[in-house]
N, C-alpha and C positions, 0 to 999 in steps of 0.2 A: 504494500499500499504506499503510495507516495505522500508527500507532506500535505498537499491540498486535500486528499481524501481523508487523512487523519485529522486535519483541522475541521473539515466539514462534519466528521463524526463527533468530534468534541463539542462543536457548536450545537449539534442536535441533542447531545446528551446533557448539556448545561444551558438551557434556554435563557435568553437575556432577561425575560420577564422577572425571574426570581431575584434579580440584582438591581431592579429599578424601584424608585419610590412608587407607592401605590398610584399616585396621580398620573404617572408616566407609563404605566404598564400597558395601557391601550395602544401606545405608540411603539411598542417593543419591536414590531416587524418593520418599522420605518428604517430605511438605510441612511441614518443620519445620527449625529451625536444627540444625546438627551441629557437634560440637567439632572444632577443627583444632589444638588444643594451645595452651599458654600462656594459658589462660583466654579464648581467642577462639573465635568460631564462624563457620561458613559459613552465611550467612543463608537463611532460609526461601525457597524458590523463588517462591512467590506474592508475597512481599514484594519480592524482587528485581525481578520482572516489573512490579509496580506502580510501583516507583521508576524503572525504566528507561522506562516509558511516560510518566511525568510529566516525565522529563528530555528526552525527544523528541530524541535524538541524530540528527544528519543526516550523510550522507556528507561527508567532508572536514573535519568538526569537529575542533577541538583540545580534548581532554578530560582532566581530572584526576580520579583515583580515590583518594580519601582513606580510609585504613584498608583497603587492598587485600587484606590477609590472604594467602590461598592463590592469589589472582589470578583467581578465577572471574569476578568482575565486570569486572576489567580486560580479560579476553578477550572477554566479551560486548560491552563498549564498543568494543573494537577491531573486532569483527565489524560493529557498527553504523556505525562511521566509514568502514570500508573502507580500502584502501591509500592513499587520498588524505588520510586523516586522521592524527591523532597522539594517542596515549593514553599518559599517564604515571600509573602507580600508585605510591603511596607507602605504606609500612608501617613502623611504629615499632619492631617487635620483630625484631631481626636474624635470628633463626632462621626466622621466618615469611617475611621478605623474601627470604631465600635460596631457600626452598621455592617461594614464589610466582614468583620470577624463573625458576626451572627449569621450573615448570609452564607458564608463559607462553611460554617458548622453544619448547616442544614443539608449540605451536599453529601455528607457521609464520606468524606475523603480525608481521614485523619493525618495523612502524610503532607497536608497543606495547612498553613496557618497564616494569619494576617495580624501584624502588630503595628504599633505606633512607631514612626520613624524617630530616631534620636536627633534632637535639634543639633544642627551644625554638622551632621554626618550624612553623606549621600550614600544610599544603599545600606548595606549591613556587613561591613568588613569582618566583624567578629564571627559571622556565620558562614563566611566563604571559605575557600573559593567556590565559584559556581561554574557549571558547564554552560549555562545560558542565563542571560539577563535581558529582560524586557523592560523598556522605559516608555511609559505612556504619558509623557509630558515633554515639551520642546525645550532642548538646551540651546544656549547661544554658541557654545563651543563643545567639542567632544570632551566629556569629563574623564580626565585621566584616572581619578579615584575609582571610577566604575570599571575601567579597563583593567585596573590592578586587581579587581575582585573576580576576574575570570581565571579559570585554569588555562594553562598553555593550550592553544587550539580552541579555546572556548569562544562562544559567539554572543554578541550583544546586538539588539535591534533598538535604535533610538532615533527620534526625529531631531535634527540639528538645523537651526535656522531655516525651517520650512522644508527640509529635504530628509527623507528617510535614509538612514545609514545602517548598513550591516557591517559590523566590526568584528573581525576575528583576531584574537590575541595571537601573536606570533609564537610558535612553539620553540623558538631559539633560546639558547642559554649563553650566559657570559662565561668567562674563564673560571669563575668560582662555582659554576654549576647552577647559578640562579637564573630563573626565567627572565628574559630581557624585558618582557612586557610591551614590546613594539606591537603595533596594530596594523592590520591590513583593512582598508575601508572601501566598501562599495556603496554607491549612491543609487537609490531606487525610488525616484518619483517625488513629487511635491505633495505635502500634507500640512494640515493645520492642527495644532494642539494647544491646550492650555500651557502656560510656561512652567518649566521645571524650576523649582525653588532649590537653590544649591547652598544656601547658608543656614 
């Protein structure tokens, strides 16, 4: 099964409705972003699918979901990793983190969790490194701190200044045997997202 088929299966297994505020659920099939409160949105399904296809999550992967919001993407990632994987969603807005954690708990996938982001820390370096990182907010520059949270050869998908980036951490090592952390970047189309808060 290719990435597109696996993503379509995940989206069928984790319907968007269960991750939207009650007033927005009637719009769940609309292919557009929907508000989830606090100035944040649940991303357009076609965009989410494109990002997940680029991320190409494999069963058993360790995955970080930055800007998890109401946990829809966290649940989709958990479906893709399966129970041998591990998914951590982080959200900076306490009220959304609480809602997202409750939504995620209802999915019955205990290998996934959603927590409140640590102020001043991007991602979750203490829980890494990760095979895959998904970022659902737009950065102004490629965040080096997130690249450093990838395993060698790990992949991150992140919008940067309006363009979707697929970043692969170079598997190279320096003379001391440490991963160099260099990154190979591919650009995949124009998208709009809420801004990534990096402080």
